[in-house]
C-alpha positions as CSV (number, residue, x, y, z in Angstrom):
1,M,3.4,15.8,-25.3
2,A,0.4,16.4,-23.1
3,T,-0.1,19.6,-21.0
4,V,0.0,18.8,-17.3
5,V,-3.1,20.1,-15.3
6,L,-2.5,20.9,-11.6
7,G,-5.0,20.2,-8.9
8,D,-4.0,21.9,-5.6
9,N,-4.3,19.1,-3.0
10,A,-7.3,17.5,-4.7
11,F,-8.4,14.3,-2.9
12,G,-11.3,11.9,-2.9
13,T,-12.4,8.4,-2.4
14,I,-13.4,5.9,-5.0
15,G,-17.0,4.7,-4.8
16,A,-16.6,1.2,-6.0
17,T,-14.0,-1.6,-6.1
18,L,-11.4,-0.9,-8.8
19,A,-10.2,-3.8,-10.9
20,S,-6.5,-3.9,-11.7
21,T,-7.3,-3.5,-15.4
22,A,-9.8,-0.6,-15.0
23,S,-9.3,2.3,-17.3
24,A,-11.9,4.5,-15.6
25,I,-12.6,5.3,-12.0
26,T,-15.8,6.4,-10.3
27,F,-15.5,8.7,-7.3
28,T,-17.8,8.7,-4.2
29,A,-20.7,11.1,-4.9
30,S,-19.5,14.7,-5.2
31,H,-15.8,13.9,-4.7
32,G,-15.1,14.3,-8.4
33,A,-15.9,18.0,-8.1
34,R,-12.7,18.3,-6.1
35,F,-10.6,17.6,-9.2
36,P,-10.0,20.0,-12.1
37,A,-11.3,19.4,-15.6
38,V,-8.9,17.4,-17.9
39,A,-9.5,17.7,-21.6
40,A,-7.9,16.1,-24.7
41,G,-4.2,16.7,-24.8
42,Q,-4.0,17.2,-21.0
43,V,-3.2,14.9,-18.0
44,L,-3.5,15.2,-14.3
45,Y,-1.1,13.1,-12.2
46,A,-2.6,11.5,-9.1
47,C,-2.0,8.6,-6.7
48,L,-4.3,5.9,-5.5
49,L,-3.8,4.6,-2.0
50,N,-5.5,1.4,-0.9
51,S,-6.4,0.2,2.6
52,N,-3.0,-1.6,2.9
53,N,-1.2,1.7,2.2
54,V,0.0,0.6,-1.3
55,L,0.4,3.6,-3.6
56,E,-0.2,3.5,-7.3
57,E,0.6,6.5,-9.6
58,I,-1.9,7.2,-12.3
59,Q,-2.7,9.7,-15.0
60,I,-6.2,11.1,-15.3
61,T,-6.6,11.7,-19.0
62,T,-10.3,12.8,-19.1
63,H,-12.4,14.4,-16.4
64,T,-15.3,16.8,-16.9
65,S,-15.6,19.5,-14.2
66,G,-17.8,18.3,-11.4
67,A,-18.2,14.8,-12.8
68,D,-17.7,11.7,-10.6
69,T,-16.0,9.7,-13.3
70,A,-12.6,10.0,-14.9
71,D,-10.6,8.1,-17.5
72,V,-7.2,7.0,-16.3
73,V,-3.9,5.3,-17.3
74,R,-2.9,3.0,-14.5
75,A,0.5,2.1,-13.0
76,I,2.5,4.9,-14.7
77,G,5.2,4.8,-12.0
78,G,6.2,1.2,-12.7
């Protein structure tokens, strides 16, 4: 079981259109620095909110401190 990493009110915007099958996200420049590092064996739970106010729960499975990219598992909430 993975260790949960906590990010105190971390938020950012995504810098490019996100395909429904995407397994990685790219944040707007410098927004990735708002999120904690996530290493192997760890996850960070987050939500994506689109312009229509549709919410999607995701897991961030890899994120290097300060990086503007992250590997994710999509639609974990069903």
